[in-house]
C-alpha positions as CSV (number, residue, x, y, z in Angstrom):
1,M,1.9,179.9,5.7
2,N,5.6,179.7,4.9
3,E,6.7,181.8,7.8
4,N,4.9,179.4,10.2
5,R,6.6,176.2,9.0
6,P,9.8,176.5,11.0
7,A,7.8,177.0,14.2
8,S,5.6,174.0,13.4
9,M,8.6,171.9,12.6
10,L,10.2,173.0,15.9
11,V,7.1,172.1,17.8
12,T,7.0,168.7,16.1
13,I,10.6,168.0,17.0
14,I,10.1,169.0,20.6
15,N,6.9,166.9,20.8
16,G,8.7,163.9,19.4
17,A,11.6,164.3,21.8
18,L,9.2,164.6,24.7
19,I,7.4,161.5,23.6
20,V,10.7,159.6,23.4
21,F,11.7,160.9,26.8
22,L,8.4,160.0,28.4
23,V,8.4,156.5,26.8
24,G,11.9,155.9,28.1
25,A,11.1,157.1,31.6
26,L,7.9,155.0,31.8
27,A,9.9,152.0,30.6
28,R,12.5,152.5,33.3
29,V,9.8,153.0,36.0
30,A,7.9,149.9,34.8
31,A,11.1,147.9,34.8
32,Q,12.1,149.0,38.3
33,D,8.5,148.3,39.5
34,D,8.6,144.9,38.0
35,T,12.0,144.2,39.5
36,S,10.9,145.4,42.9
37,K,8.0,143.0,42.8
38,G,10.4,140.0,42.9
39,I,13.7,138.5,41.8
40,R,13.9,134.8,41.1
41,A,16.2,132.8,43.3
42,E,18.4,131.8,40.3
43,E,20.1,135.2,40.6
44,F,21.3,134.5,44.1
45,I,22.1,130.7,44.1
46,S,23.9,130.3,40.8
47,K,27.2,129.3,42.6
48,R,25.6,126.4,44.4
49,P,26.1,122.9,43.0
50,A,23.8,122.6,39.9
51,K,21.7,119.7,41.3
52,T,21.5,117.3,44.2
53,T,23.5,114.1,44.0
54,S,21.4,112.3,46.6
55,R,18.0,110.8,46.5
56,R,16.4,113.6,48.5
57,T,13.3,115.1,46.9
58,P,14.3,118.4,45.4
59,T,12.3,121.6,45.8
60,S,9.8,121.7,42.9
61,K,9.5,125.5,42.7
62,K,12.2,128.0,43.1
63,P,11.1,130.9,45.3
64,T,10.9,134.6,44.5
65,Y,12.6,137.2,46.7
66,K,11.1,140.6,47.3
67,S,12.6,143.8,48.7
68,S,10.9,146.8,50.2
69,E,13.3,149.0,48.3
70,V,13.2,149.7,44.6
71,V,16.0,147.5,43.2
72,S,18.2,149.1,40.5
73,L,18.4,147.3,37.2
74,E,22.0,148.5,36.8
75,G,25.1,146.6,37.8
76,P,27.3,147.6,40.7
77,P,29.3,150.9,40.7
78,P,32.7,150.9,38.8
79,G,35.3,148.9,40.6
80,K,32.8,147.1,42.8
81,E,30.9,143.8,42.6
82,F,27.7,142.4,44.0
83,A,28.1,139.8,46.8
84,Q,25.3,138.0,48.7
85,V,25.0,136.5,52.2
86,G,21.9,134.5,53.1
87,V,20.5,134.2,56.6
88,T,17.6,132.2,58.0
89,I,16.4,132.8,61.6
90,W,14.8,129.5,62.7
91,R,12.3,129.7,65.6
92,F,11.6,126.5,67.6
93,R,8.0,125.4,68.1
94,P,6.5,122.1,69.4
95,S,6.4,119.5,66.7
96,T,3.2,118.2,65.1
97,S,2.6,114.9,63.4
98,A,2.8,116.6,60.0
99,D,6.3,117.9,60.5
100,K,8.9,116.0,58.5
101,T,11.9,117.2,60.5
102,K,12.1,117.2,64.3
103,E,14.7,117.6,67.0
104,L,14.7,116.1,70.4
105,V,15.6,118.8,72.9
106,E,16.6,118.0,76.5
107,E,16.1,120.7,79.0
108,E,16.8,120.9,82.7
109,D,13.9,119.9,85.0
110,A,11.8,118.8,82.0
111,Q,11.1,115.8,79.9
112,P,12.8,115.7,76.5
113,T,10.5,117.3,73.9
114,Q,10.3,117.2,70.1
115,W,10.6,120.5,68.4
116,S,10.5,121.7,64.8
117,L,12.1,124.7,63.4
118,E,10.2,127.3,61.3
119,R,11.4,130.3,59.3
120,I,10.7,133.8,60.5
121,A,11.5,137.2,58.8
122,E,14.2,139.4,60.0
123,G,12.7,141.9,62.5
124,T,10.1,139.5,63.8
125,L,9.7,140.2,67.6
126,L,10.8,137.3,69.7
127,A,9.3,136.4,73.1
128,P,11.5,136.0,76.1
129,G,12.3,132.3,76.5
130,Q,12.0,131.7,72.8
131,K,14.6,129.3,71.3
132,V,16.2,130.2,68.0
133,R,19.0,129.1,65.7
134,L,20.6,130.9,62.7
135,G,21.5,129.4,59.4
136,I,24.1,131.3,57.3
137,E,25.2,130.7,53.7
138,S,27.8,132.8,51.8
139,L,26.2,132.8,48.3
140,S,28.9,134.4,46.3
141,R,32.2,133.9,47.9
142,D,34.3,131.3,49.6
143,G,35.9,132.4,52.8
144,Y,35.8,132.4,56.6
145,L,32.7,133.1,58.7
146,Y,32.7,135.2,61.9
147,V,29.7,136.2,63.9
148,V,29.9,138.9,66.6
149,N,27.1,139.5,69.1
150,R,26.2,142.6,71.0
151,E,23.3,143.5,73.3
152,Q,21.4,146.6,72.1
153,Y,19.5,148.9,74.5
154,A,16.5,151.1,74.1
155,D,18.6,154.3,73.8
156,G,20.5,152.7,70.8
157,S,23.7,152.0,72.7
158,F,25.4,148.6,72.6
159,G,27.0,146.2,75.1
160,D,30.3,144.4,74.7
161,A,31.1,142.7,71.4
162,R,31.6,139.0,71.7
163,L,32.7,136.5,69.1
164,I,30.1,133.8,69.2
165,F,31.3,132.0,66.1
166,P,33.8,130.4,65.8
167,T,34.7,129.2,69.3
168,K,36.9,126.3,70.5
169,R,33.8,124.2,70.1
170,T,33.9,124.7,66.4
171,P,35.6,121.8,64.5
172,E,38.8,122.7,62.7
173,G,37.8,124.4,59.4
174,G,34.2,124.6,60.6
175,N,34.0,128.3,59.8
176,S,35.0,127.9,56.2
177,V,32.0,128.8,53.9
178,K,30.9,128.6,50.3
179,A,27.7,128.6,48.3
180,G,25.6,125.5,49.2
181,K,27.2,125.0,52.6
182,I,25.0,126.0,55.6
183,V,26.5,126.9,58.9
184,Y,24.1,126.7,61.8
185,I,24.8,128.8,64.8
186,P,24.7,127.1,67.3
187,G,24.9,123.7,65.8
188,A,22.2,121.1,66.5
189,P,21.0,120.2,69.1
190,R,22.0,123.5,70.7
191,Y,20.1,126.7,70.4
192,F,20.0,130.3,71.7
193,R,17.4,131.2,74.2
194,I,16.1,134.8,74.2
195,K,16.8,136.1,77.7
196,P,16.7,139.9,78.1
197,S,19.2,141.1,80.7
198,Q,17.8,143.0,83.7
199,T,19.0,146.5,83.1
200,S,17.6,150.0,83.4
201,K,18.7,150.7,79.8
202,G,16.1,148.3,78.4
203,H,17.6,145.4,76.6
204,V,15.6,145.3,73.3
205,A,17.7,143.2,70.9
206,E,20.7,141.1,70.2
207,V,22.6,142.4,67.2
208,L,24.7,140.0,65.2
209,T,27.5,141.2,62.9
210,V,28.1,138.6,60.2
211,L,31.5,138.7,58.4
212,V,32.8,136.6,55.5
213,S,36.5,137.2,54.9
214,S,38.9,135.8,52.3
215,K,41.4,135.3,55.1
216,P,41.2,134.6,58.9
217,L,40.4,137.6,61.0
218,V,41.1,136.0,64.5
219,D,44.0,133.9,65.6
220,A,42.5,130.4,66.3
221,A,44.8,130.0,69.2
222,R,43.0,132.7,71.1
223,L,39.6,131.0,70.9
224,S,38.1,129.5,74.0
225,M,34.9,127.5,74.8
226,S,33.1,130.7,75.7
227,P,32.7,133.7,73.3
228,M,35.8,135.9,73.3
229,V,35.5,139.7,73.7
230,I,36.2,141.7,70.5
231,E,37.7,145.1,71.4
232,R,35.5,148.0,70.5
233,A,38.3,149.6,68.5
234,Q,38.7,146.4,66.4
235,L,35.0,146.2,65.6
236,E,35.0,149.9,64.7
237,T,37.9,149.3,62.4
238,W,36.1,146.5,60.6
239,E,33.0,148.7,60.3
240,K,35.0,151.5,58.8
241,Q,36.8,149.2,56.3
242,W,33.9,147.1,55.2
243,G,30.6,148.7,56.4
244,A,28.2,149.0,53.5
245,T,24.4,149.3,53.3
246,P,22.9,146.1,51.9
247,T,19.7,145.7,49.9
248,K,17.6,143.2,51.8
249,F,15.4,140.6,50.2
250,E,12.9,138.3,51.9
251,M,11.7,135.0,50.4
252,E,8.1,135.3,49.3
253,G,6.0,132.8,51.1
254,G,8.9,131.4,53.2
255,V,7.8,132.6,56.6
256,G,6.4,129.7,58.7
257,Q,7.9,127.0,56.5
258,T,9.5,124.3,58.6
259,M,13.1,123.1,58.0
260,S,13.3,120.7,55.1
261,E,15.1,117.3,55.1
262,Q,17.7,118.8,52.8
263,E,18.4,121.8,55.1
264,Q,18.6,119.5,58.1
265,A,21.1,117.2,56.3
266,A,23.2,120.1,55.1
267,G,23.4,121.6,58.5
268,L,24.8,118.4,59.9
269,G,27.5,118.5,57.3
270,N,26.2,115.5,55.4
271,S,25.7,117.3,52.1
272,E,25.5,120.7,50.4
273,L,22.4,122.4,49.2
274,A,22.0,122.5,45.4
275,Q,20.3,125.0,43.2
276,N,17.0,123.1,43.2
277,E,16.9,123.0,47.0
278,P,15.7,125.6,49.6
279,G,17.2,129.0,49.8
280,Q,17.8,131.2,52.8
281,Q,14.9,133.3,54.1
282,T,16.7,136.7,54.1
283,L,19.3,137.7,51.5
284,Y,21.6,140.6,51.8
285,R,23.2,142.0,48.7
286,L,26.1,144.4,48.9
287,A,28.2,146.3,46.4
288,V,31.7,145.9,47.6
289,N,35.3,146.0,46.5
290,P,36.5,142.5,45.3
291,E,39.1,142.3,48.1
292,D,36.8,143.5,50.9
293,A,35.1,141.3,53.5
294,L,31.3,141.0,53.5
295,M,29.7,142.5,56.6
296,V,26.0,142.6,57.5
297,T,24.1,143.1,60.7
298,V,21.2,140.9,61.7
299,P,19.0,142.0,64.6
300,L,17.1,139.6,66.9
301,R,14.5,141.9,68.3
302,F,12.3,141.4,71.4
303,E,10.5,143.2,74.1
304,A,12.2,143.3,77.4
305,P,9.9,142.0,80.2
306,A,8.4,144.7,82.4
307,A,9.9,145.2,85.9
308,P,7.7,143.6,88.7
309,A,5.2,146.1,90.1
310,G,6.5,148.1,93.0
311,K,10.2,147.3,92.2
312,K,12.7,149.3,90.3
313,E,15.7,148.0,88.3
314,Q,19.0,148.9,89.7
């Protein structure tokens, strides 16, 4: 009996340690699973104005954001901080009587038509001819916004990089951003129309590179009415300096919602969005150095139309 006691005590100690380890591990897994199910909007919009100062009806329920990845409960790595950029891809569709916001769009060889804008998730395939607009909000930093566009082909290669925002059309200071301020690209009543280029490479997407920098990146004197070309070496330098893999979150239940009156007013520069008003559909969170620019890529994907029967693309 006495000779067996040390072994029994050892087994008891090992079992106790194992139980503590398993309980801790299960708690961590449960916490991560709970976090991956959804994060409340408050975590992302805390730097917006606390509440609206207008008579607009506020959003009654703050949304939850979900990620397809398991979101770590820990903070950013040492020396880095979390920073967020919100993007909403707005797809135009014919208005109905139930829509609260509408835009009158004039097109060549057609009567002016009323359209409403609805949210879509990043990665939604767009049909050729579809009209879209982007809403961008820097949720954690003040700075200067730049958007570069490139064609992407089926083999993964890219076309020329062009700065589509800002341009000379942009009012002075129009590319300054902060939480609560939405920048629509292009601004109303303009829009982008999905038009795949006729190329044997297979044009499958427009890839937008969104940058938020604490200082200007492009000399305003160089801007023109048309998008200026960004040298490949310059874009590669930015990617090397600031490229980071973001965690992407999508607003739960947001897809298909039409633009609210608050978002429409904020996009016209008449006000800023408050914490009790709509958030952006897709959020990108990055762990970056405090002095680094924020840099994320947003793809607008589509299927290139098939070449006419009996003809080959040159």
